[in-house]
C-alpha positions as CSV (number, residue, x, y, z in Angstrom):
1,M,-2.6,15.7,50.9
2,S,-1.7,13.9,47.7
3,V,-0.8,15.1,44.1
4,E,-1.8,13.7,41.0
5,V,1.3,13.4,38.3
6,E,1.6,12.4,35.0
7,L,5.0,12.0,33.3
8,H,5.0,12.3,29.4
9,V,8.5,11.3,27.5
10,V,9.0,13.7,25.0
11,S,12.3,12.6,24.0
12,G,14.5,9.1,25.0
13,P,14.2,5.7,24.1
14,D,10.9,4.2,23.7
15,T,10.9,1.5,26.3
16,F,9.1,4.1,28.3
17,E,6.4,6.5,27.0
18,R,3.7,7.4,30.2
19,A,3.4,7.2,33.6
20,S,0.3,8.2,35.9
21,F,0.5,7.9,39.9
22,A,-0.2,9.8,42.9
23,V,2.2,11.6,45.4
24,G,1.2,11.4,48.8
25,S,2.5,10.8,52.4
26,D,5.1,8.6,51.1
27,Q,7.3,9.3,48.7
28,A,6.8,8.0,44.9
29,M,10.5,6.7,43.5
30,L,11.5,6.5,39.9
31,G,14.1,4.0,38.7
32,R,15.2,0.8,37.5
33,S,14.2,-1.5,40.2
34,T,10.3,-2.9,39.8
35,E,9.9,-1.7,43.4
36,C,9.6,1.9,42.0
37,A,6.3,3.7,41.1
38,V,8.1,4.6,37.4
39,V,9.9,1.9,36.3
40,L,12.5,3.3,34.2
41,P,14.3,0.4,31.9
42,D,17.4,1.7,31.0
43,A,21.1,0.7,32.7
44,S,22.1,4.2,33.1
45,I,19.5,4.4,35.6
46,S,20.2,3.6,39.3
47,R,17.8,1.1,40.8
48,R,16.2,4.0,43.2
49,H,17.0,7.4,40.8
50,A,14.7,10.1,42.1
51,A,11.5,10.2,44.1
52,F,8.4,12.8,44.4
53,V,7.4,14.1,47.4
54,V,4.9,16.5,49.2
55,C,6.3,19.3,50.4
56,D,5.1,21.0,53.8
57,D,3.3,23.7,51.4
58,G,1.6,21.4,49.2
59,S,4.0,21.8,46.0
60,L,5.4,18.7,44.8
61,G,9.2,18.2,45.2
62,V,11.8,16.2,43.2
63,R,14.7,14.3,45.2
64,D,17.6,13.0,43.6
65,L,18.3,9.8,45.7
66,G,22.4,9.7,44.5
67,S,21.9,8.4,41.2
68,R,24.6,7.6,38.7
69,A,23.2,9.6,35.7
70,G,21.1,12.3,37.7
71,T,18.2,14.2,37.2
72,T,17.4,17.6,36.2
73,V,14.4,19.9,36.5
74,N,14.2,22.7,33.9
75,L,17.7,21.6,32.4
76,V,19.5,22.5,35.8
77,R,20.8,19.5,37.8
78,V,19.3,18.2,41.4
79,D,21.8,17.7,44.1
80,E,21.8,14.7,46.0
81,D,19.0,15.0,48.6
82,E,18.0,18.2,47.5
83,T,14.4,19.1,47.0
84,V,13.4,20.9,43.9
85,T,9.9,22.3,43.3
86,L,8.1,20.6,40.3
87,T,5.3,22.3,38.5
88,D,2.9,22.1,35.9
89,R,4.7,21.6,32.4
90,D,8.2,21.6,33.9
91,L,11.1,19.3,32.1
92,L,12.3,16.9,34.3
93,G,15.7,14.8,32.9
94,I,16.4,11.4,34.0
95,G,19.0,9.7,31.9
96,P,18.5,9.5,28.8
97,W,14.6,10.7,29.1
98,K,13.2,13.8,29.0
99,M,10.0,14.1,30.6
100,L,7.2,16.7,30.3
101,A,5.3,17.0,34.1
102,R,1.7,17.2,34.2
103,V,0.7,17.8,37.8
104,T,-2.6,18.5,39.2
105,G,-4.1,17.6,42.4
106,D,-4.4,19.4,46.1
107,A,-0.9,21.1,45.7
108,P,-1.4,24.5,44.2
109,V,-1.5,24.3,40.2
110,Q,-0.6,27.6,38.8
111,H,-0.3,26.6,35.0
112,T,-3.0,24.6,33.1
113,A,-2.2,23.4,29.3
114,D,-6.3,23.7,28.4
115,P,-6.5,24.7,25.0
116,V,-8.0,28.2,24.2
117,D,-10.9,29.9,22.9
118,M,-10.2,33.3,20.5
119,S,-12.4,31.9,17.7
120,H,-14.2,35.4,17.5
121,D,-10.8,37.3,17.8
122,E,-10.6,39.2,14.4
123,A,-6.6,39.0,14.1
124,A,-7.2,34.9,14.3
125,D,-10.2,34.8,11.7
126,T,-7.8,36.9,9.6
127,I,-5.0,34.8,9.8
128,D,-6.9,31.8,9.3
129,P,-10.2,32.6,8.0
130,T,-10.9,28.9,8.2
131,A,-10.5,28.3,11.7
132,S,-13.4,26.7,13.7
133,T,-12.7,26.5,17.6
134,P,-15.8,25.0,19.9
135,A,-16.7,27.9,22.5
136,K,-15.1,27.3,26.0
137,K,-16.1,29.3,29.3
138,P,-13.6,31.8,29.7
139,D,-12.1,31.0,32.9
140,S,-12.3,34.2,35.2
141,S,-8.7,33.3,37.1
142,R,-7.3,34.3,33.9
143,A,-9.0,37.7,34.1
144,D,-5.7,39.4,35.9
145,P,-5.7,43.5,35.0
146,L,-2.1,43.0,35.7
147,Y,-1.4,40.2,33.1
148,A,-3.1,41.8,30.8
149,T,-0.4,45.1,31.1
150,R,2.4,42.9,31.1
151,A,2.1,41.8,28.1
152,S,3.8,45.1,26.6
153,I,5.1,43.2,23.3
154,F,1.1,42.8,22.2
155,I,0.4,46.6,22.9
156,R,3.6,47.4,20.8
157,L,2.4,45.1,17.9
158,K,-1.1,47.2,17.5
159,A,1.1,50.6,18.2
160,D,0.7,53.2,15.5
161,G,4.1,54.5,15.3
162,T,6.4,52.6,13.1
163,I,9.6,52.4,15.3
164,D,7.2,50.7,17.9
165,R,5.4,48.6,16.2
166,E,8.8,47.3,14.1
167,L,10.7,47.0,17.7
168,G,7.3,44.7,18.6
169,W,7.2,42.8,15.8
170,Q,10.9,41.9,16.2
171,Q,10.5,40.9,19.4
172,F,7.5,39.0,18.6
173,A,9.3,37.0,15.6
174,K,12.7,36.4,18.2
175,K,10.7,34.9,20.6
176,Y,8.0,32.7,19.1
177,S,10.0,31.9,15.8
178,R,11.7,28.5,17.7
179,V,8.0,27.3,19.0
180,I,6.4,27.4,15.9
181,A,8.8,25.8,13.4
182,G,9.5,23.1,16.1
183,F,5.9,22.3,16.2
184,A,5.7,22.1,12.5
185,R,8.6,19.8,12.4
186,N,7.1,17.4,15.4
187,A,3.7,17.8,13.4
188,G,5.6,15.4,10.5
189,L,6.7,18.6,8.0
190,P,10.1,18.6,6.3
191,A,12.0,21.4,7.3
192,Q,11.5,23.4,4.2
193,E,7.2,23.1,4.9
194,A,8.2,23.9,8.8
195,D,9.7,26.9,7.5
196,D,7.1,28.1,5.7
197,V,4.5,27.1,7.8
198,L,6.4,29.6,10.3
199,Q,6.3,32.4,7.7
200,D,2.6,31.4,6.9
201,V,1.7,32.7,10.8
202,L,4.4,35.1,11.2
203,L,3.4,37.0,8.0
204,G,-0.1,36.9,9.3
205,F,0.4,38.2,12.4
206,F,2.3,40.8,11.1
207,R,-0.9,41.8,8.4
208,V,-3.2,42.4,11.5
209,S,-1.3,43.7,13.8
210,G,-2.4,46.9,13.6
211,A,-6.2,45.5,14.4
212,F,-4.7,42.7,17.1
213,E,-5.9,43.0,20.2
214,Y,-5.1,40.5,23.3
215,D,-7.2,39.4,25.3
216,P,-6.2,37.8,28.1
217,K,-10.1,36.8,29.7
218,K,-10.3,34.8,26.4
219,G,-7.2,32.3,27.1
220,R,-3.5,32.3,27.8
221,F,-1.5,33.8,24.4
222,R,0.4,29.9,24.4
223,G,-3.0,28.3,23.6
224,Y,-3.8,31.0,21.0
225,L,-0.5,30.6,19.3
226,K,-0.6,27.0,19.3
227,R,-4.3,27.2,17.5
228,I,-3.2,29.8,15.0
229,T,-0.1,27.2,14.0
230,L,-2.2,24.4,13.7
231,N,-4.3,26.3,11.6
232,A,-1.3,27.1,9.4
233,I,-0.5,23.2,9.0
234,R,-3.7,22.1,8.2
235,A,-3.9,24.9,5.7
236,R,-0.5,23.2,4.2
237,H,-1.9,20.1,3.9
238,R,-4.9,21.1,2.1
239,R,-2.8,22.9,-0.4
240,K,-1.2,19.2,-1.2
241,R,-4.7,18.1,-1.7
242,P,-5.5,16.4,-4.9
243,D,-7.2,18.5,-6.9
244,V,-9.4,15.8,-8.8
245,G,-10.4,12.1,-8.8
246,I,-10.3,11.2,-5.3
247,E,-13.3,11.7,-3.5
248,D,-12.4,10.2,0.0
249,Y,-9.0,12.2,0.4
250,Q,-8.4,12.5,3.7
251,E,-5.6,14.9,5.7
252,P,-2.9,13.2,7.1
253,A,-3.4,12.6,11.1
254,L,-1.0,14.8,13.2
255,P,1.0,13.0,15.8
256,Q,-1.0,12.0,19.0
257,D,1.5,13.9,21.4
258,L,1.4,17.3,19.6
259,D,0.0,18.9,23.2
260,D,3.3,17.3,24.7
261,Q,5.4,18.8,21.9
262,W,4.0,21.8,21.6
263,D,4.5,22.5,25.7
264,R,8.0,21.0,25.1
265,Q,9.0,23.9,22.7
266,W,7.2,26.8,25.2
267,T,8.9,25.4,28.1
268,E,12.2,25.5,26.2
269,Q,12.0,28.8,24.7
270,L,11.1,30.1,27.8
271,L,13.9,28.7,29.9
272,S,16.1,30.0,27.1
273,R,14.8,33.7,28.1
274,A,15.2,32.9,31.4
275,M,18.5,31.7,31.7
276,S,19.6,34.9,29.0
277,E,17.8,37.5,31.5
278,V,19.2,35.7,34.4
279,R,22.8,35.7,32.8
280,E,22.9,39.7,32.4
281,D,23.5,40.7,36.0
282,V,25.8,37.7,36.6
283,E,29.6,38.0,36.9
284,E,31.1,35.9,34.2
285,K,33.1,33.5,36.8
286,T,29.9,32.8,38.7
287,W,27.9,32.2,35.7
288,R,30.5,30.2,34.5
289,A,30.3,27.8,37.5
290,F,26.9,27.5,37.5
291,E,26.9,26.3,34.0
292,L,29.2,24.0,34.7
293,Y,28.1,22.6,38.0
294,G,24.4,23.1,38.0
295,I,24.3,22.3,34.4
296,R,26.5,20.1,32.8
297,G,27.0,18.0,36.2
298,T,30.8,18.6,36.3
299,P,32.2,18.1,40.2
300,A,32.2,20.7,42.5
301,A,36.2,20.2,43.4
302,A,36.7,20.3,39.4
303,V,34.9,23.7,38.7
304,A,36.8,25.1,41.9
305,D,39.8,24.7,40.1
306,E,39.0,26.3,36.8
307,T,37.1,29.5,38.4
308,D,39.1,29.8,41.2
309,M,35.7,30.0,43.6
310,S,35.3,27.4,46.5
311,E,33.0,24.8,46.3
312,A,31.5,26.0,48.8
313,A,30.6,29.4,47.1
314,I,29.4,27.2,44.0
315,R,27.1,25.6,45.4
316,H,25.5,28.5,46.6
317,A,26.1,30.5,43.2
318,K,23.6,27.3,41.9
319,M,21.2,27.6,44.7
320,R,20.6,31.4,43.9
321,L,20.5,31.7,40.3
322,T,18.5,28.6,39.9
323,K,15.6,30.3,42.5
324,Q,15.8,33.3,40.0
325,L,15.1,31.2,37.2
326,R,12.4,30.0,38.4
327,A,11.4,33.2,39.5
328,V,11.4,34.6,36.1
329,V,9.8,31.0,34.6
330,D,7.0,31.6,36.3
331,R,6.8,35.2,35.4
332,L,7.0,34.4,32.1
333,R,3.9,31.6,32.0
334,A,2.2,34.1,34.2
335,E,2.3,36.9,31.3
336,E,2.4,34.5,28.1
337,G,0.5,31.0,29.5
């Protein structure tokens, strides 16, 4: 059994940008040593910093090998010798780098980054009538009726009642504004134009919300929203096109890593929402211990002094809350892509 892994850098030094490798019966190490499968040339990186392994259930695992700078998965630190599952589109942090994981192979992969075809959807055509997307065969695995019933916010957008529609719209804007605006900035637009793209997308959805029907059989909402946002970015470029005198004018090229940047924005907003959801049911002291130990990497002894919790209780809380966060993130991905 083997798992194919690609690491795409979304922030950090440009001395390392991308790596592809397979993980099989032997672990694949990351570190400063040239013996590692992925060499990370930075003084903050340990010679043998972290390792990928295939777990007994076929999933991909990440271990920290006692590094100085630490390793994170979805913003949560990996304890030394702890094995944390890494799935497609998770964010891996090692030293100064933040990387997007692309995971394929024999391991059970639940999340895909494939583009979506909703080109015949009335809402999509109304938001941007110039949109054009080649038809793709729908993925039958995405036709889960439970998935359709979970997307309640899209049902609210279509509701006739004013209050239901307004609540649905507010939730929609709150959830996705950061993703849309951040993606536009990563596409090279200045802040003001990125805000304009955000307004174009949100107002477009608002205009058609009464007729909008989200059909998961045609693809994940994540891919659909990305296409709508790209259409709005291209439309803004077209508005700046010279009117006369330049027949061979071409629109500015978009960055090559836009797919990665979109998935980074999407994953970060999922993590933020998951953190907020899990925090609602956690005592303040326990959450503080998790923030200090699990996210900031403060030594357990120092956290114990501040929170009046035992080191064992701190580690247990970190393990429990990390598991809850993973469950929420997986649920949100199943609902929205």
